[in-house]
N, C-alpha and C positions, 0 to 999 in steps of 0.2 A: 738521756743520763745528767739531764741537766739538775737534775733534783738531787738535794743531800741525801734523803732516806729513800730505800728500796724497800719494801716487807713483802714478803711472799708473792713476789713476780717472776715469771719464767721468761729467761732471755733467751732463745732462739736461732741460729745459726746467723749470730750478729758477727760482723769482723771490727774488733778493737785496734785491729794490727796497726804499731807503732805509736798509739795513742798515749796522750797523757791524761791519766783520770787519777784525779787525789780529792781526799777529803769527802767521801764518800761512807756510807752504812748499810751494806747487806746485811738482812734479816732473814733468814729462811729461806733465801731466793733458789731458783734451780736455771744451771748455764747449762745450755746442750747444744753441742756441735760449733760451740763459737771460737773464734781466733783472736788469742790475745798474746799471739807471738811478740817478741821485742815491742811489747808496751810499758808504761808507767804506772803501775798502780799502786804505788807507795802511799803512807799514812791513810789507807782505807781501812775499813774495819768489816769483815764477813763473818757473820754468826750463824751457824749451821745451817750452811751451804752447803750444796750440790755441782758439781762439776762433772757432765757425763760427754764422753767424746772430743771436749776441748785441745786446742792447741795451747798450749801456756809457755812455749820455748823463749827462755830468755827475759822472761816476765820480771819486771823490778819489783820487789814487796818491800822497799824499806820503811820500816816504822809500821807497817800494816800488821792489823789484829787479825789472826784467824782461830777461831774457837768454833770446836765442831765442826771443821771442813772435811768433806767428804770426795774425794779424785776417784771417778770410775774412767778406767779406759781412756784416760788421758796423756797426751804428749808434753811431759815437763821436762824439756831439755835445760841442762844448765841456770836451774832456777835457785838462788842463794836463800833458801827458807831461813837461815842463819841469820838473816837482818831482818826479820818479823818480831814484831813485840813478843816478848816473854808471857809477860799475863794471860792467863787461860789458854797459850797455845796449845790447841788440840786439832791432829788432824790425822787421816788416814785414808789408804790405796789401795785402789783392785784393778788389777790388768793396767795396760799400759806401758809407756815408760820414761821412767824417773832419769834416766843417765845422766850422772854430770852435775848432778843437784848437790847440794852443801845442809847440813843439819849441823854443823858444828857448833859446838858449846850448846846445844839445844835440849830441854829437857821433856822428851817424849814417853814418859813412861807408859805400859801398855798399847804403844801404836801398834795398828795393824798394818801390816804389808801383805797385800794377798795376791799371787801369778800376777810379776810383775818385773820388769827389767830394772835392774838399780847398779846397772855399770859404774864405776869410778866416781859412787858416791862417797862424800865426806862426812863420816860418822866420830870424826877427833873429838874427844872431851863432851860426848851426847850423853845423854841420860837414857837409854832403853830398856832399862828394868824392865821385865814384865813382855816386854814386846813380842809380837809374834809375826814371825818370817814365813810364810807359805809360800812354796814354789817361787822363790824369788832368787833370780839370777843378780848375783853380788860382784861379779867378777870385777878386781883391781878396786874394790871399794876400800876406804880407808878407815881402818877400827885402831884407835891411839888413846889410851885413858878412857875409853868406853866403856859405859857401865851394861853390861848384857847381862846381869845377874838375873834368874829366873827366864831369860830370854828364849823364844822357842824357835830353834832352829833347825828342826828334824829333817824338814823336807826343803832349807834353803841350799844354793851350791854354788860351787867356784869364787867360794870365801876364801879368804886368808888373815886367820886371828891368831893374834899371838897370844897363847893364856897367861904370860908373863908380864904382857904391857896391859892389858885388858881385865876387867871384873867380870869373870865369867862363871862364878860359884851358883850351882843348882841351874845353869842354862841348859837346854834339852838339844842335843845333837844325834842322828842317826851313826850306826857303823859307817854306812856310806858316802857319809860327808866327814869324818873325824880326819881325813888327808887336811883338811881347811885351816886343823889345829895345828898341824907337824911341818908346815912350809919351812919355816925357819929352820929347820934342822936338816935339810936337803937329804932327805933320807926317801929309800924307795919303798913304798906299801903295795902289796901284790896280793 
């Protein structure tokens, strides 16, 4: 890992836990079964990389660039993605656990979240226009001044979204999850 540029490399089952790795560039790299827990990967650049089955819990990403990064079946607890660089920020998630993460203030139009637990995630002030939430558990997630225009939440569940405090025009919901839009009224839906 001493090199500053890593391109088209596969990192398999490497333990980066607790390490401080900075000022590196990863292009089209694949990380499988790696442990990044409690590491500091600030000021790095990841372009078109894939993380599969990795543990990224409490990973620090301040000043890091994530452009076209895909996370599959990863454990990503308590990561502050809002500290990443805004320029070209583009991520997608499938499977795994993204609980207690923060995307506050990020621009994430058309981001894909599929089959993932996203409990207590902070989406305050986030632009999620056209985002797709497929089978996502949003229990305790914070939506405040969030742009959810044209977002697809047809199969999302356990969310609490105040239509008066968020932009939801043309967002898609199912009859089964409409209660998540009415929580503030403290009514019983049977």
